[in-house]
N, C-alpha and C positions, 0 to 999 in steps of 0.2 A: 830574936823579938818578933812577935808574931801579927799577924793581921788587924786581929785586935787594937792594936797599938797606933795603928797608921789608916787615913780613909781610901777608899778606892784611887787610885790613880795607874791609869796606861798612855805614858808619851811617847812609848816607839813599840815597833812590834818585836824590836832586840834585846832591850833592858834586862836586864836578870831578873827572874821571878822570882815574886817572891810571894804571891799568892794565887789560888785556881780553884773553879769549881769544873764539875765533871758529872756525869750521870752515868752511874755504872747500869749494865744492862740488865732487865730481870724478867720475867713471866710474862711481862707484854708482848716478848717473843714469840713464844709459844703458841699464841694467840692469829698468830698470823696466817693464814690460808692461802693456797692459791692464786684464788682471787684478788688477791689483794697486791701481785707483784705482776698483774699485767697492766701495762700502763692505755691500753685500747680493747674495747671489745666488740665484737660483731653484734650491729642493730636487725630488727627482725626483717628489716626490706636487704638484707644482704653488704650493707655498707659501715665501716670501722668508726666510731666514736669514740672519742673519750670515756676511759673509763673512772667512774664517781668512787669505787670502788678503792682505786689505785692508792697506796702507801708511801711510796718513792724506791724501794728497794729492790734490787734487779733480781735476789731471789731468797727462798727461803735458808734463813740462818741457820747453824748449828749454835743451839746457845750455850751449849758449856767450853765451845771452841774462841766464841766470841767474847765471853766473858774472861778467860784466860786469856787471849791478846789485849783487852781494855787493861786488865786489871797487871801488864806488865807495863802498860803507855803508863798506869798512874803509879806502879812501883817507882819509874824514873822518875816522877815530876815529885811523886813524894821525898826520894833524895834530895830533891832542890829544894823546894818550900818547907820542910816539915810535916809531921803531920797534920800538926794543930789549923796551917793555912792551907790545905786538900779540903776540899769539900764537895759533898755531894749534892745535887740537886735534889732528889728523892726526901732525903733526908731534911733540907731546907724547909722542903713543902710539906714536909709534917710537924716541922715546929710552928711553923706559920698555920697552919689551919690547927694546932692549939684554941687556939681564938673564935669563937662562935660566929662572931661577927665578917672577918675575914672566911672563913667556912662559908658560910653566909651567901655571899658574895660571890665566889669561885661558881657552889655552885649554882647559883643564878646564872651566870655567865657561861657556863658548861650546859644547862638547857637552853638555852637562846642555839648555842650552838647546833644542840644535837636537832633542832625543826628544821635548821639550815640543811645540813645533810642527809634527810630523810628518817634519822632516828628518833629518838625517844627519854626522855629522863620520868621514867613513871613517879606520882608522887610517894610510892610506897619506896621505891628504888632512892629517889630523894631523900626518904626520911632515914632510910638505913645508911647512906652516905653520911649523913648529919648525923646518925647515933654512934657511927666506928668511930676507933679509937685513929688517934691522928694516923699514924701510920699504914692502919691497914687501908684508911678513906684514900690515903696520899697514892697510896700502893693500886688502888681499885681503880683510878683517876687516869693512873697511867694502862693499867689490862684493861680500862674497861669493862671490867667483871669483878663478881664478887670471889673473897679465895677460893670457894668452892667450886669456881667455873662459871655459875649461873653468870651470864649477861646483865649488864647494869645500861652500857653505851654500844653504839653501832662499832666502833673501832677502838683497838688498841692504838697506841702513842708510838711505836719503837722509835721514832725518829727526833724523839727528845735525850737520845743518845748525842746529838749532835747539838751539845750545849751554846753554840757558838752564835747559832742564827739568831737568838731569842732576845739577844739582850748584848753591849758592850759599853766600856769602858771606855771613853775618850777624853785625857787629859785627866780631867775629876767629874766630870761627869759623865754618869751611868744614863746609857743609852735605851731605851726602851723599844724595840721594834718590834714591825708587824709581820710576818711570814706570810707567804703568799700564798699557799696551796691549802686547799681545804685538810688535808691531812695531819699539818701544821697547826691549824687555827687554835686547838686547846694546847699543845706544846706553849704558844703564845700567852694565852689565861694564865696556864700555871708558873711561869716564869716572871710574869709582869706582879703575883701575888706573891713571889717570892721578894723582888726587886723593892716595891711596897715596903712590904712589912718586916723583914728578916731582920735584926740583928745587927748582921753583917754589913746593912746599907743604911743605918740608921743616921739620918742628917745626912743623905749625899744630897747634890744635884739630879734632877733626875728628868730626861728631854727623853717624853713621849713624842714618837716622831709623827704621830698621824693619833691625833688626838678624837677626829671626827670620824673615825673608821674605824671602831669596832665593830668586833665582828659581829656583837647584839646590837649593831648601831646602820644593819647594812642598807634596810627600806629607806630611809636616809639617804647616804649614801645616791640608791635608784633614783631618786628623787630629784636629785642634785648633777649638776652639768661638770661639777668639780668630779677628775680622776681619781677613784681611790687610791692610797700612798701607800706602797708597800715594799718594806727596807726587809736584807736580813745579813746577818752578822757575816756572814762569807764575804758577803761584796765591799765592807767595810776594814780598810788598812790603815790604821796609823802611824804616818810616816814618821810623826812627831806633834808635838803640842802646838804645832800652829796648821801641820797639814794632814787632810787626810783623805786618801784615795776610797770611790765608791763606785762600783760596778752598776751596770746598769744593762739588765737581762732579762732571762727570763723567770728570775726569782725581785731581785728588787728594779720595780718600774720609775719611769723618769718623776714623775709626781713624788713618791717615796725620798728620791735623791735632792729636789728639790728642796723638800718638810726636812732634813737632815740639816742640808747647808743653810737654810736658815737658821735651824734651831744651832747648831753649831758657830755660827755667824757671830750670835748676841758674845759668844767665848772668846772670840776673835778668832776662830781657827776658820781657814779657808780652806773648801772640798772642792775638789776635780772630780767630778765624774766622767768615766772610762767606758764607752759604749763596747757590751760583748757581745758577738758572736752569738745567734737566737738557738742555741742547740745545746741540748744534755748537756754535752762533754764540756760544756764551758757553762753551768750551773751557775756561778759565783765567781767574782773576780781571784779569788785563794786557790782555784784550782787552775791560774794559769798562769799566776805573779805571786810570789811571797819572796818575805827579806829574811835572809840569813845571815847578812852581818848586817854594819853600820854603811857599810858599801859596799853590800854584794847581794845579789838579787838570783833567788831560781824561779826559770821562767818556761811557760813553752814559748820558745822563742820566734816559730812561725807566724804567732799574733802580732808580732813585736815589728814587722818589716814588711813593707807593699811587697806585690809579686807574686803573693804564694795563690796559686790556682786553687788548695783546698781548706782554705780554712781563710778567716775575716779577721781583717788588719784590728786593733784596737783603736779605738779613737777617742779622743777627750775633749771634750763641751763642758761649759759652764753652767752646772745643775738647774741656778736660777734664772737664766735667760734663755737658756736652751742653745745657745748660740757654739758655735765648733770655735775649738782653740787651733790654733795652724801649729801647731805643734805636738812630736809623738811622748810616749810618756817615758821615758827615757830622755828625751830633752828641756820635758815639763820639770823631772825633780830635780834635773840638774840646775836648772834656771831658777831655783827655789834652796837651792844650797846644797842639794842631794844627789852629788856624782856615785852613780851604782855602775858596775862590774858585773855581768852576767855570767849565770853559770847555765845550762843550758835544758833541763828537765829530756831526758833521751841521747843526752851527748850529739856529737853532729851524726847521727843516725836517724834521717827522718822517720821511717819508718818505725822505729826505735821511741823517737821523740810523740807520734802518735798512739802509739801504744801505754807509753806508763804514764802519760799526760792521763789517759781516760784511768789509770788504777793509784791516782791522787799522788802521781811520781812530783809534781812541781807544789803540794798542798805543806810545805816544812811547818813545824814551830817548832820559837825557839827558846832555848832554856836558858840564855844568856849570849850574849853577842858572838857568833860561832860555833856554839854550839845548840845543831838543832835536832829535832825527831822526825823520823820519816820512815815509811815502807819500804822494810829491805827485798821486796820484790823488784822492785825499783834495779833491775841491778846494772843498768845504762847510765842511769843518774847516780847512782850513788860511783861510779865508775869516771863520770865528770868531775862531781864534788871533790874524788880520791885525786883530781892529776889538779884540779887547783888548791889545793893544799891540806884537804877535810881525812882526818881519820874514818874508818870507820869502826866501831865497835857495836859489841851487843849490850841490850841491859842489862846485863846481870854486870857486866864490867866495869860499864859505869857508875851503877847502882856501890859496888866495892870501892869504884874510886872516886865517885860525889865531889866530895870537899874539894883533892887536889884538881882534880881534873876543871873545877868551877874557877878555879883561881888562873892569872896570866892571860894569853890570847890566844891560847890554843885551840884550834879549830876540829871537831868532830862530831859525824853525826851517829846518831845512836838511831842503829837497824831494827824495826818492829817486827814483828810477826804482823801482818794486816789481813790473813787471806777470806776471813769471815767479816771483819771491820768494812773491807771495803765496798762489799756489796751492797751496799746504801749510800754508794757514789759519793763519800766522805774520810777524808784523812786527819792527821793528827790534829793539825788546824782546827778540822772542824768540831771536834772530839774533845776540847778547850776553850776554856772561858776564862782567862788571864784577868784579874781583878785589880793586880797588885803587881807594878812591875819597876826597877827601878831608871832613874831618870836615861 
C-alpha cells in the first residue's frame, strides 16, 4: 500500500511510519559563509548586536559528508516506508512550481521577504525565475542563486534541511507553521506552497496557525496590538489524536501556542503548553523530550525536576488562558491516560547529559513503537537505552533486516552518524516530517 491510497494521518509520535518527507542537502550549503554562522557582531560603538545575516548553523558544513549522513538516515526510513512513500521537499516544490500561478504567488512572497531582510529580488531576477524550469527554479529558491552562482536573493536557506519545523500532521489535520527567525521565513513560504498545492495533500484539512501574520503582512502586525504568532514543528509533539504538547520558548511563542490550541480545539484536540528554558540548547521541545515507545520517553531529565541549579524546570500552562497548570509534565500525561517511564539522555552522568542534550541526544525519531533513530555520537544516551532493553544497531544492519525487525515488540536504536548534521542543531526528529503513521 502506498500513501496515495490513504490521506495524511498522524495520531501518535510512535506509530509505525508509513510515509515521510525529508529534504536532502544541496548546493545551498556551499553558499554559506563565515558571516552566516556568527550569532552576534560588533557594532561601530564596540557593543555586540544580533547579526542580521545569522543562518542558525554553528559552523560551516562539509557538504559531501553531510549528504552521506542524510542519505544514511533516509535509506533507513526507506526500508520502512518503501521508496514510493518517502518524498523529498525539493522535488515536491519543483512539482508545484510547474503551475505558473503558484510560481507567481511564491515569487510575490519571496520578493516581499527580501525587502524585509534588506535584500531585493530585481525585476530581471524575477523574470529569470519565472522562466526557468521548475527544477531549476526550486533549486534557485533554496540556494538564492542561479546555477552559475550569480546571486538572486540575499541568503541561501540551508535550514530547510530541518523539514519538521514548517509543517505537521496532527490527526487528519495538516498544520501550517510560522517559523520565527528571518533565516527561516522563506522555508515557510516554500513549504506552505507544497502543502497547499501538491497532489500529496489534495483534499486535506489545512490549519493555518497564524493567518494574519504572513511574512508579507508584517506592517499590519506592527500596527496591531496583537502579538505576532510563531509556531515551529519541533515544538509540536503528537501524544495521541486527542492530546498535543507544544513547547513555548525562543522559537514558538505564546500567541502561536494559543493559535494552535484554538485551531486544534475545533477538532477535539487538547493542547498543553510547556514553558521551555530561554536558551539555544532548548530551542524546541523535541530537543528535551521525545517518545520512543507507547509508554517510554527519552528526556533531558534535569528539566523535569525542581531543584536543579543550572537548568530551568519545564512548567505547564493552558495556552488559551495562559494560566499555569498545577502539575508536572509526567503527571499531566499520566492523568490523561499516558503513563510514561523515563530514559535519561546522557544516563545518570549529569555532565554527559548536558553535553549530549546539546548534540541532540534527546531528539529521537520513531520508525515504529520501540524502534528509533538517534545519533551514534551520544554514547551515554545509547548506553542508557541499552540498559532499558534497546538493542543498538547500525543503519546497514537495520536495512538488511527491516521486514523482520519491524515485527513483534523488539526494541532497538539505529545509531546514525550525525557529525555534520548536528552542526545545525537538529537531530533525526528535526530532519523528518512524518505524514502517515499507523494509529
